[in-house]
C-alpha positions as CSV (number, residue, x, y, z in Angstrom):
1,M,-34.5,-19.6,-6.8
2,G,-36.2,-20.5,-3.5
3,E,-33.3,-22.7,-2.5
4,N,-30.8,-19.8,-2.9
5,I,-32.9,-17.6,-0.6
6,N,-33.0,-20.3,2.0
7,V,-29.3,-20.8,1.8
8,A,-28.7,-17.0,2.1
9,L,-31.0,-16.9,5.1
10,I,-29.2,-19.8,6.7
11,L,-25.8,-18.3,6.1
12,R,-27.0,-15.0,7.6
13,D,-28.3,-16.8,10.7
14,I,-25.1,-18.7,11.1
15,Q,-23.1,-15.5,10.9
16,L,-25.4,-13.9,13.6
17,M,-25.0,-17.0,15.8
18,Q,-21.2,-16.9,15.4
19,K,-21.2,-13.2,16.3
20,K,-23.3,-14.0,19.4
21,L,-21.0,-16.9,20.3
22,D,-18.0,-14.6,20.0
23,E,-19.6,-12.1,22.3
24,I,-20.4,-14.9,24.8
25,E,-16.8,-16.1,24.7
26,E,-15.5,-12.6,25.3
27,E,-17.8,-12.3,28.4
28,L,-16.7,-15.7,29.7
29,L,-13.1,-14.7,29.3
30,K,-13.8,-11.4,31.2
31,L,-15.5,-13.4,34.0
32,K,-12.5,-15.9,34.1
33,I,-10.1,-13.0,34.3
34,Q,-12.2,-11.3,37.0
35,N,-12.2,-14.6,39.0
36,L,-8.5,-14.9,38.6
37,E,-8.0,-11.3,39.7
38,E,-9.9,-12.0,42.9
39,E,-7.2,-14.6,43.6
40,E,-3.8,-13.3,44.4
41,L,-1.8,-12.8,41.2
42,S,1.6,-11.5,40.6
43,E,1.9,-8.2,38.7
44,G,3.3,-10.2,35.8
45,E,0.3,-12.6,35.7
46,L,-2.1,-9.7,35.9
47,A,-0.3,-7.8,33.1
48,E,-0.4,-11.0,30.9
49,L,-4.2,-11.5,31.6
50,E,-4.9,-7.8,30.6
51,R,-2.7,-8.2,27.5
52,L,-4.6,-11.3,26.5
53,S,-7.9,-9.7,27.1
54,R,-7.0,-6.7,24.9
55,E,-5.6,-9.0,22.2
56,T,-8.8,-11.0,22.3
57,M,-11.0,-8.0,22.0
58,E,-8.9,-6.4,19.2
59,N,-7.9,-9.5,17.2
60,G,-10.4,-12.1,18.1
61,V,-8.0,-14.7,19.5
62,P,-9.7,-18.0,19.3
63,W,-11.0,-19.2,22.7
64,E,-8.8,-22.4,22.5
65,E,-5.7,-20.3,22.0
66,A,-6.6,-18.0,24.8
67,K,-7.2,-20.9,27.2
68,K,-3.8,-22.4,26.1
69,R,-2.0,-19.2,26.9
70,L,-3.8,-18.9,30.2
71,G,-2.9,-22.4,31.1
72,L,-6.5,-23.5,31.4
């Protein structure tokens, strides 16, 4: 019985850590976009960055996929 409780607590902690990592990834993406916006971008590039940012926030696009789409 004690082992089940420990596993449940560990799983909960992992889920909390994953949520925090997702939040950190979102903030890092926002910072990257902000940095890129400070550079001169075409209207098309800016629109694509905004679309990817919205998609990430709405659908949780994995960081590796977002980086690939941004060409990072």
